[in-house]
C-alpha angles and dihedrals in degrees: 000000000000090000089051093050091047091052092051093048089048092050093050091049092053095047088048091052093047091050089048092052092046086049091050091048091050090047092048091050092048091049093049090048091052091048091051091051094046088050093049092048088049092051091050092051096045101042117091119232110279111215131178118209124203122176142177130203122183128175148147120250137190095223123036098191094043092050094046091052090048094053094046089055091047088054092057092046093057094042095249133132139214116246095181136017123184132177127200140179133182140155092281104043145332127225150136137262116207129185112203128191109203133177107267093239091054100046099096092042091054092046092050091045094054093047093048100043108024124093095263111170092174133003110221101171143001120172142157130196120195121195122191109221098167092117095047089048092050093045090050095046092050093049091050091053091050094047090048091051090050088049091054091053094047089052089057091049091048092053090048098047113110101170119079093224095052090043090056091044095055093041091055089051091047093051092050092046093049090052089054091048090055093048089049091047090049091055090047090053091051093050093049090050094050092044097046094043122043121209120234120182111201118191123181133171147176126218115242115246111238123202114237099177121116094238092052094050089044094053092047089052091052089051092049091046093053089051091051089049093051091048092053093048089051092049090052091048089055087054097051098118093052092046093050094047089048090053092052094047091052093047091048092049093049091047089051093051090046092053091045091052094049090051091053092048090051093053094050091051088055 
């Protein structure tokens, strides 16, 4: 009877202990969850708006080189830089396409300065697109903090691991986690760059001047005719074998007809 009572009391004690541990775990999870939510709310309240600006400016100018030099001097004046510079020229016009990265707080000033002071003959397009990436920024920031905290815990486990199997398992988890951290840090760096520096694409062009005079058109026609003549000669030269064989065939046929005609006339004379 005493053994039975002891067994019952021991069972009740163990169940009570397990229940307490489960309760403690649930309390810990709940507490951590609340802390995470509070940290997220605090982040939303403290982080400023993260905005990305992308703009386009397209216009016709009277002087390509002058306008190009002016814009490049304006870029230096507003602490910006050119990330891409392309020139083009065709029959209808020639021009330039510039991609400018400018500090976000100087974006509007640079655009206004170019429009007001550049050699703008006709403004074709002026546009600005603004994207709010605050939510993405906060989410990336939060994930990075969580990953960093997990990395710190894995480092502690790695130092405490004595068994080789456990050591390798922790090391594998740590490697995967560090790869995730590098990826998140790369995305965070990209967001910071796009937020801190706005992008302004400036395109300007000048219409090509075409000659409408008779002599100009006549001279162009002569040049085109000479090119056509050279192409015909080249084509004929490529067919010299066929032409030579054709000439021999024609000459042989004529010679045959001539001999046949002479033979017939000789018979008639006899």
